Every structure is written in structure tokens, then in C-alpha cells.
C-alpha positions as semicolon CSV with decimal commas, in nm:
position;residue;x (nm);y (nm);z (nm)
1;S;10,784;8,976;8,575
2;N;11,147;9,030;8,599
3;W;11,138;9,326;8,398
4;Q;11,301;9,533;8,680
5;R;11,584;9,288;8,745
6;Q;11,379;9,216;9,151
7;F;11,319;8,812;9,089
8;G;11,753;8,803;9,081
9;F;11,772;8,677;8,728
10;A;12,013;8,802;8,493
11;A;11,780;8,838;8,220
12;P;11,455;9,058;8,220
13;T;11,131;8,898;8,075
14;D;10,928;9,118;7,889
15;Q;10,746;9,405;8,012
16;P;10,419;9,241;8,152
17;S;10,102;9,236;7,964
18;P;9,847;8,956;7,900
19;T;10,024;8,755;7,698
20;R;10,369;8,771;7,844
21;G;10,660;8,885;8,066
22;W;10,564;8,671;8,352
23;V;10,746;8,405;8,506
24;L;10,516;8,112;8,589
25;E;10,682;7,897;8,794
26;P;10,901;7,891;9,106
27;R;11,288;7,947;8,998
28;Q;11,584;7,960;9,298
29;V;11,720;8,313;9,315
30;P;12,073;8,233;9,264
31;G;12,396;8,305;9,484
32;L;12,192;8,370;9,804
33;P;12,303;8,227;10,145
34;P;12,035;8,117;10,358
35;V;11,786;8,383;10,409
36;T;11,597;8,487;10,767
37;A;11,383;8,793;10,564
38;L;11,272;8,940;10,287
39;A;11,121;9,289;10,168
40;V;11,019;9,394;9,814
41;G;10,943;9,780;9,737
42;V;10,695;9,685;9,515
43;S;10,662;10,054;9,336
44;G;11,074;10,085;9,406
45;R;11,122;9,742;9,203
46;H;11,398;9,620;9,424
47;T;11,388;9,314;9,671
48;M;11,620;9,291;9,963
49;A;11,728;8,981;10,167
50;L;11,827;8,932;10,507
51;V;12,091;8,699;10,521
52;R;12,112;8,487;10,896
53;D;12,447;8,609;10,913
54;G;12,324;9,014;10,986
55;T;12,418;9,121;10,635
56;L;12,204;9,216;10,338
57;R;12,169;9,129;9,919
58;V;11,972;9,373;9,688
59;W;11,872;9,372;9,375
60;G;11,630;9,532;9,103
61;N;11,612;9,812;9,012
62;Q;11,870;10,124;9,153
63;D;11,703;10,439;8,978
64;W;11,687;10,641;9,335
65;G;11,977;10,459;9,536
66;Q;11,758;10,174;9,700
67;A;11,980;9,924;9,684
68;G;12,235;10,119;9,915
69;T;12,555;9,972;9,730
70;G;12,671;10,300;9,608
71;A;12,623;10,168;9,271
72;G;12,484;10,471;8,970
73;P;12,144;10,455;8,859
74;G;11,999;10,103;8,641
75;Y;11,909;9,727;8,750
76;H;12,107;9,472;8,953
77;P;12,047;9,160;8,801
78;V;12,227;8,955;9,095
79;P;12,194;9,005;9,454
80;L;12,481;9,317;9,572
81;T;12,607;9,328;9,917
82;P;12,515;9,693;10,104
83;K;12,792;9,804;10,371
84;I;12,575;9,734;10,670
85;A;12,618;9,444;10,896
86;S;12,461;9,307;11,192
87;V;12,082;9,358;11,086
88;A;11,797;9,230;11,252
89;A;11,492;9,370;11,037
90;V;11,458;9,505;10,651
91;F;11,150;9,712;10,496
92;A;11,126;9,828;10,145
93;A;10,867;10,111;10,102
94;G;10,880;10,242;9,737
95;N;11,193;10,380;9,612
96;N;11,352;10,346;9,989
97;S;11,467;10,063;10,232
98;F;11,504;10,056;10,613
99;A;11,673;9,832;10,862
100;V;11,721;9,778;11,218
101;L;12,018;9,698;11,311
102;R;12,057;9,417;11,655
103;D;12,179;9,768;11,875
104;G;11,833;9,893;11,768
105;S;11,946;10,169;11,564
106;L;11,738;10,264;11,235
107;W;11,951;10,335;10,928
108;A;11,751;10,457;10,579
109;W;11,850;10,512;10,193
110;G;11,714;10,568;9,897
111;A;11,450;10,841;9,709
112;G;11,449;11,066;10,065
113;S;11,540;11,426;9,969
114;P;11,707;11,693;10,248
115;G;11,442;11,627;10,544
116;D;11,293;11,325;10,451
117;F;11,445;11,105;10,656
118;P;11,512;11,268;11,064
119;L;11,882;11,163;11,030
120;T;12,133;11,316;11,165
121;S;12,564;11,359;11,019
């Protein structure tokens, strides 16, 4: 189902049900350069693609900031580029997103409230 725009298609499908809302044949996600890894936040309803050049593309539900683009709540149907580079690995968990940079540093964003992420400013 593309209900949360997590497939990267501009038009949503119907909400999933036994009779509608499913994309039954593979479709290419438009507008992506070569991808080396993919992370999907199943309950967070967003998708992250790690691009060969070390940047990310993120799309889908942005209600908790899990896309990391600074854009407000809503659905982003096409891949957006968060302001983070030199990414080596990505992980999506619920309404949160994580990236390990090539220097080994860990970055986190999304639904975390103060104290959820052990980050310093």
C-alpha cells in the first residue's frame, strides 16, 4: 500500500483492505540515483534510501520528523534529501531514523523526546 506515500509515488493508493489499496506489480521509484541500501520504518511509514554518493533520499510519512528534512508534518510522496552527507549505513525504526557516517558517528532523528537519544549538543 502507498497510503502513507512510502513507495515514492505521487498518488496514494486506497487505504489497504481485502479488495483495494495494494500495488500488485513492481514499480520503479522515480527520481533516485543508484541506491546501495534501503531502510523502511514499518510503523513509522517512511522509507530511506542510501545513495552511492553517501547522501540519503527519504519519503513517506513525516509526522514525527522521521524524514529529517525539516519539513512540516504530512506525507512526502517523492524522495527528499535530508541535510546529511557521508552516510555509510541507515536504519529506520518506527518513527525514528538513524545514520552511521563514514567517520563512525551515529546520527538520530524523528519521534524522540528529550532524553530518548543519548546525544549532546
